[in-house]
C-alpha positions in Angstrom: 0.0 0.1 0.0 1.4 3.7 -0.8 2.0 6.4 1.4 2.5 10.1 1.3 5.7 10.5 2.8 6.6 13.5 5.0 8.2 15.5 2.4 5.0 14.9 0.2 2.9 16.1 3.0 4.9 19.6 3.5 4.1 19.8 -0.3 1.1 19.9 -0.1 0.8 22.5 2.7 2.7 24.7 0.7 1.3 24.5 -2.3 -2.3 25.3 -0.3 -0.5 28.1 1.7 0.5 29.6 -1.7 -2.7 28.7 -3.5 -0.9 27.1 -6.3 -1.9 23.2 -7.2 0.0 20.1 -6.1 1.8 18.7 -9.7 2.9 15.1 -9.7 5.6 15.5 -12.4 6.9 11.8 -12.6 7.3 8.1 -11.6 10.6 6.7 -10.1 11.5 3.0 -9.9 14.0 1.5 -8.0 15.4 -1.8 -7.1 16.2 -1.7 -3.1 18.0 -4.9 -2.4 16.6 -6.5 0.8 13.3 -4.4 0.7 10.1 -6.3 2.1 7.1 -5.6 0.3 4.7 -6.3 3.6 6.6 -3.6 5.1 4.8 -0.4 5.9 6.6 2.9 4.4 8.7 4.6 6.3 7.5 8.2 6.0 10.8 9.4 6.3 11.7 8.1 3.1 14.1 9.9 0.9 14.9 9.1 -2.8 16.7 6.1 -3.1 20.5 6.1 -4.5 21.2 7.0 -7.9 22.8 3.5 -8.2 19.4 1.7 -7.2 17.0 3.8 -9.3 16.3 1.8 -13.0 14.1 4.1 -14.4 12.3 7.7 -14.4 9.4 8.8 -16.6 6.7 11.4 -16.7 2.8 10.4 -15.7 1.4 8.7 -18.4 -2.0 9.6 -17.4 -3.6 11.1 -14.6 -7.4 11.0 -13.3 -9.9 11.5 -10.4 -11.8 8.8 -8.1 -13.5 10.8 -5.9 -13.2 14.3 -4.4 -10.3 13.3 -1.8 -8.7 10.4 -4.0 -6.6 10.8 -7.2 -4.6 8.3 -9.2 -1.4 8.6 -11.3 -0.8 5.8 -14.0 2.4 5.0 -15.8 2.4 2.6 -18.8 5.5 1.0 -20.0 5.4 -0.3 -23.5 7.5 -3.1 -24.9 10.2 -1.0 -25.8 11.1 -0.1 -22.4 13.6 -2.3 -20.3 15.7 -4.4 -19.6 15.3 -4.0 -15.5 14.0 -5.1 -12.7 12.2 -2.6 -9.7 10.4 -3.0 -6.4 10.1 0.4 -5.2 7.6 3.0 -6.7 7.7 6.8 -6.4 6.1 9.7 -7.3 8.1 13.0 -7.4 6.4 16.6 -7.4 7.3 19.4 -9.5 10.1 20.4 -7.1 11.6 17.3 -7.4 11.0 15.9 -4.2 9.9 12.8 -3.1 6.0 12.7 -2.7 4.8 9.1 -2.5 6.3 5.7 -1.9 4.8 2.3 -2.4 6.7 -1.3 -2.2 6.0 -4.6 -4.5 7.7 -7.8 -5.0 10.2 -7.8 -7.4 8.9 -7.0 -10.9 10.7 -7.7 -14.3 10.4 -5.5 -17.1 11.9 -6.6 -20.5 11.6 -5.0 -23.8 11.2 -6.8 -27.2 14.5 -7.6 -29.0 15.1 -9.9 -31.9 13.5 -13.2 -31.2 12.2 -12.1 -27.9 8.7 -10.3 -27.3 9.0 -7.7 -24.5 6.3 -7.2 -21.4 4.1 -4.1 -20.9 3.6 -2.9 -17.4 1.1 -0.4 -16.2 1.3 1.0 -12.7 -1.3 3.1 -11.1 -0.6 5.0 -8.1 -3.5 6.2 -5.7 -3.0 8.8 -3.3 -5.9 10.2 -0.8 -5.9 13.6 1.2 -8.3 16.0 1.8 -9.9 18.0 -1.3 -7.3 15.8 -3.5 -9.3 16.7 -6.9 -9.3 20.5 -6.3 -6.2 20.6 -5.1 -4.4 18.6 -7.8 -6.9 20.3 -10.6 -7.3 17.0 -12.2 -10.8 17.1 -14.0 -10.5 13.6 -15.7 -12.2 10.5 -14.4 -9.8 7.8 -14.2 -9.2 5.1 -16.5 -7.8 1.4 -16.7 -4.6 1.2 -18.8 -4.1 -2.0 -20.4 -3.6 -1.5 -24.2 0.0 -1.4 -25.5 0.2 1.1 -28.0 3.8 0.6 -28.7 3.4 -1.1 -32.1 1.0 1.1 -33.3 2.8 4.0 -32.3 6.1 3.0 -34.0 4.4 2.1 -37.4 2.8 5.8 -37.2 6.4 7.2 -36.5 7.5 5.1 -39.3 5.0 6.2 -41.8 5.8 9.8 -41.5 9.6 9.4 -41.8 8.8 7.4 -44.9 6.9 10.1 -46.3 9.4 12.6 -45.2 11.9 10.5 -47.3 9.7 11.0 -49.7 10.1 14.1 -50.4 13.8 15.1 -48.8 15.6 11.9 -49.8 18.3 10.4 -48.0 19.4 14.0 -47.2 18.7 17.8 -46.9 19.3 20.6 -45.4 17.9 24.1 -45.6 20.6 26.7 -46.4 23.7 26.6 -44.5 22.4 24.5 -41.4 24.8 22.0 -40.6 27.2 23.2 -42.6 31.0 22.2 -41.7 33.1 25.6 -42.0 37.0 26.2 -41.1 37.6 29.2 -39.7 40.5 30.7 -37.6 42.1 27.0 -37.6 38.4 25.8 -35.9 36.1 23.6 -37.8 32.7 24.1 -37.0 29.3 23.2 -37.9 26.7 25.9 -38.2 23.3 26.0 -36.5 20.1 25.0 -38.9 17.5 22.5 -39.7 17.7 19.8 -42.1 16.6 16.1 -42.7 18.4 12.7 -42.9 16.4 9.4 -43.8 13.2 11.4 -43.4 14.1 12.4 -39.6 14.0 16.2 -39.3 17.0 17.2 -37.1 17.7 20.9 -35.8 20.9 22.0 -34.5 20.2 24.6 -32.1 23.6 26.4 -32.0 26.9 26.3 -33.7 28.9 23.4 -32.8 32.9 23.3 -32.7 34.2 19.6 -33.9 37.5 18.3 -34.1 38.4 17.0 -37.6 41.4 15.2 -37.5 43.3 13.4 -38.5 42.9 15.0 -41.7 42.2 13.9 -44.3 39.2 12.7 -42.9 35.2 13.0 -43.4 32.2 14.5 -41.3 29.1 12.6 -40.7 25.9 12.7 -39.1 24.4 9.6 -37.2 20.5 10.5 -37.1 18.3 8.2 -35.3 15.0 8.3 -33.2 14.2 6.8 -30.0 11.4 7.5 -27.2 8.6 6.0 -25.3 4.8 6.4 -25.0 5.5 9.9 -23.9 7.1 10.9 -26.6 9.8 10.5 -29.3 13.0 12.3 -29.7 15.4 12.9 -33.1 19.5 12.6 -32.3 22.1 13.6 -34.5 25.3 12.4 -33.5 28.6 13.6 -35.5 31.0 10.9 -36.5 34.9 11.8 -37.8 35.8 9.1 -40.0 37.6 8.9 -43.1 36.1 5.3 -44.1 32.4 4.8 -45.7 29.7 4.7 -43.0 26.9 2.7 -43.3 23.1 2.5 -41.9 22.6 -0.1 -38.9 20.4 -1.0 -36.2 21.1 -0.6 -32.7 20.7 -3.0 -30.0 17.7 -1.4 -29.0 16.3 -1.9 -32.3 16.4 1.8 -33.5 17.6 2.4 -37.1 20.5 4.6 -37.6 20.8 6.4 -40.8 24.3 7.9 -41.7 25.4 10.7 -44.4 28.5 12.4 -45.0 28.3 16.1 -44.9 31.6 17.4 -45.7 35.3 16.5 -46.4 38.2 17.9 -44.9 41.2 18.1 -46.3 45.2 17.6 -44.7 45.4 21.4 -44.7 41.9 22.0 -43.0 40.0 22.9 -46.3 36.1 21.9 -46.2 34.3 20.4 -49.0 30.8 20.8 -48.4 28.5 17.6 -49.2 25.3 18.2 -48.2 22.4 18.2 -50.2 20.9 21.6 -49.9 17.3 22.6 -50.1 16.6 25.9 -52.3 13.8 27.2 -49.9 12.5 29.6 -52.7 12.1 27.1 -55.1 11.1 23.6 -53.1 9.5 21.9 -55.9 13.0 22.2 -58.3 14.5 20.8 -55.2 12.0 17.6 -54.9 12.4 17.4 -58.9 16.2 17.3 -58.5 16.2 15.0 -55.7 14.2 12.5 -57.9 16.6 12.3 -60.6 19.8 12.6 -58.8 19.1 10.1 -56.2 17.1 7.6 -57.7 18.2 7.3 -61.2 20.8 5.0 -62.4 23.9 6.4 -63.6 23.9 6.3 -67.6 20.0 7.3 -67.2 19.0 10.2 -70.2 16.6 12.2 -69.4 15.3 15.5 -71.5 15.8 18.8 -69.9 14.1 22.0 -71.4 16.3 24.3 -69.6 19.5 26.3 -70.1 21.8 23.9 -68.5 21.8 20.3 -67.0 21.7 19.7 -62.9 24.7 19.1 -60.9 25.6 15.1 -61.6 24.4 15.1 -65.3 26.3 15.9 -68.5 25.0 17.4 -71.6 25.0 14.8 -74.4 26.5 16.6 -77.8 26.0 13.8 -80.3 22.5 14.8 -81.1 22.2 18.4 -82.2 19.3 20.2 -84.2 17.6 17.1 -84.6 13.9 15.8 -83.9 12.2 13.5 -81.7 10.5 10.3 -82.8 8.5 8.2 -80.5 8.6 4.2 -81.3 8.2 1.1 -79.7 11.1 -0.8 -80.4 14.8 0.2 -81.1 15.3 3.5 -79.1 18.2 5.4 -79.3 18.9 4.7 -83.1 19.2 7.8 -85.6 17.8 8.0 -89.0 17.5 10.8 -91.5 20.2 13.4 -92.8 18.6 16.8 -92.9 18.8 19.1 -90.0 15.8 20.3 -87.9 15.9 23.7 -89.0 17.1 23.5 -92.6 13.4 21.6 -93.2 11.8 23.7 -90.4 12.8 27.0 -91.9 10.8 30.5 -92.4 9.4 29.5 -95.7 10.1 27.0 -98.5 9.3 28.1 -102.4 9.4 26.1 -105.3 11.8 27.1 -108.1 10.5 29.5 -110.6 11.8 27.1 -113.7 8.6 25.0 -112.5 5.9 27.8 -113.0 3.4 26.8 -115.9 -0.3 26.6 -116.9 -2.3 23.6 -117.9 -4.6 23.0 -120.9 -6.5 20.1 -122.6 -7.7 19.3 -126.0 -10.3 16.3 -125.9 -10.3 14.7 -129.7 -12.9 14.1 -132.1 -14.1 10.3 -131.4 -16.8 8.7 -134.1 -19.3 5.5 -132.0 -18.9 2.3 -134.0 -22.4 0.1 -134.1 -21.0 -1.5 -130.7 -20.5 1.6 -128.7 -24.3 2.9 -129.3 -27.0 1.7 -127.0 -29.1 -1.3 -128.1 -32.4 0.1 -130.0 -34.8 -1.1 -133.0 -36.7 0.7 -135.8 -40.3 0.5 -137.3 -40.1 0.0 -141.3 -42.7 1.0 -143.6 -43.7 -0.1 -146.8 -46.4 1.8 -149.6 -48.4 -0.1 -152.0 -51.3 0.7 -154.2 -53.1 -2.4 -153.2 -53.4 -4.9 -150.6 -52.4 -7.7 -153.2 -49.6 -10.0 -151.4 -50.4 -8.5 -147.8 -51.9 -10.9 -145.0 -52.7 -10.0 -141.7 -49.4 -11.5 -140.2 -47.1 -9.7 -142.7 -48.3 -6.3 -143.6 -46.4 -3.6 -141.8 -49.1 -0.9 -142.1 -52.2 -0.4 -144.0 -53.1 2.2 -146.9 -56.9 3.1 -145.9 -56.7 5.0 -149.2 -54.7 3.0 -151.3 -53.3 5.9 -152.7 -49.4 7.0 -153.1 -48.1 8.3 -149.6 -51.6 8.0 -147.9 -52.1 7.6 -143.9 -50.9 4.5 -142.4 -52.4 2.7 -139.4 -49.9 0.8 -137.4 -51.4 -2.5 -136.8 -49.7 -5.8 -135.6 -51.1 -8.8 -133.4 -49.6 -8.1 -130.2 -50.0 -4.8 -127.8 -46.8 -3.8 -129.1 -46.2 -3.8 -133.0 -44.2 -6.8 -133.8 -44.6 -6.5 -137.7 -42.7 -3.7 -139.9 -40.1 -3.8 -137.1 -36.5 -4.3 -137.4 -34.1 -5.9 -135.8 -32.0 -4.7 -132.5 -28.6 -3.4 -132.7 -26.1 -1.6 -131.3 -24.6 -3.2 -127.5 -23.8 -0.3 -125.1 -19.7 -1.2 -125.2 -17.6 1.5 -123.5 -15.7 4.0 -125.2 -12.7 6.7 -124.9 -11.8 10.0 -125.5 -8.2 10.9 -125.7 -6.9 14.4 -124.6 -3.6 16.1 -124.5 -2.1 18.6 -122.0 -0.2 21.7 -123.4 2.8 23.1 -121.3 1.9 26.3 -120.0 3.5 29.5 -118.0 5.7 29.2 -114.8 4.3 29.4 -111.0 5.3 29.8 -107.6 4.5 27.5 -104.6 5.1 29.2 -100.9 4.4 27.3 -97.5 5.3 28.6 -94.3 7.1 26.2 -92.2 8.2 28.7 -89.1 7.3 26.0 -86.4 7.4 26.9 -83.0 9.6 24.8 -80.9 11.0 24.4 -77.5 14.9 23.7 -77.4 15.6 20.8 -75.1 19.0 19.4 -73.9 19.5 15.7 -73.5 21.5 15.1 -70.5 23.0 11.5 -69.1 23.2 11.3 -64.9 27.3 10.7 -64.4 27.3 10.9 -60.9 25.5 12.6 -57.5 
């Protein structure tokens, strides 16, 4: 059972006298050899020796049980450990011991490779008159039983990946974290940057010892933390050898980047990737091409020059582009772009002429006229020799050249009629075109175009 020790009682009285709230700032866990958890708390208890304290942390959550009782909770996720403890203390905001509880020895283990750690929550309830109002706690007490460590770690990693997609392996604003050599001393300037998607801030200029030269200056960047928050770290490494990313014994991923090279005479070559704050989009585009693309990759650059790490391919000049689905990189044709698409194109004057045509006469033959037939007539003085089936016509008056009646045995006369002739075959007309005067064709090929460089990546 926990109890408020004498220093805690004195703190409550002092705060009440000055009309100030009672504020519990954190937990202190210790392992006290030979401690009997059944013993009553010594009200004269003092803070354990530094060598006995195994863990300190801020209060995770606080709540009230009733007007005279409040509870403080500590949640230790699977990233905390390894240690044992049997002594639990509450510390006030004046760093004095407030309350103490004894417990059987408790093991706290963190998750490591092949071993899943444990999650422990400790609730410390204290009771004194008007505790709720004295502590200004307005939230009802809750039970803390869920380990959010995995979820929080995943959220942090997702945020880091988003930043890494934007800024790449490294990116620094202006002269932030720039190594410079002044008055025989190497220093790193204050500023902000991103390494591996982790934001790092250098609050003030730092002096470093860059020796033995020649050597290189690296940043070792990583994140650690607990349920109450995370901290980004940037350690400075002086080493002429190439440094690689690694995972430490606590499972924290470390990202290492070179920010400077120091020559034997002390001169510094800045190797940081610098963000142009006036044109962040241009920086991101450059980052995508410079960092993510393989050496030998070729791209078009519609600008005055190619970025750092690229060279202009001069083999092709004043040529057009043709999109194909195979055989990329091959070249065909001989005429340059500007020789074909100049201001205008005009045919030579010797080609100026008019056109005229003459169609020759044509007499149609029998086979070339449409098929047709005619009626025939005959004039006789009498009807002798004519029968009802062979006369072509009847002369009613039997006079010369009299009137005739067309007759026959069918509705369409079939006597006095010639046979059909003609077949309607095709025929041709011949024409000749004579030469005329000369003329001119003028075409404007002044095509609007964008001049583009072809660049090849050769390095960072």
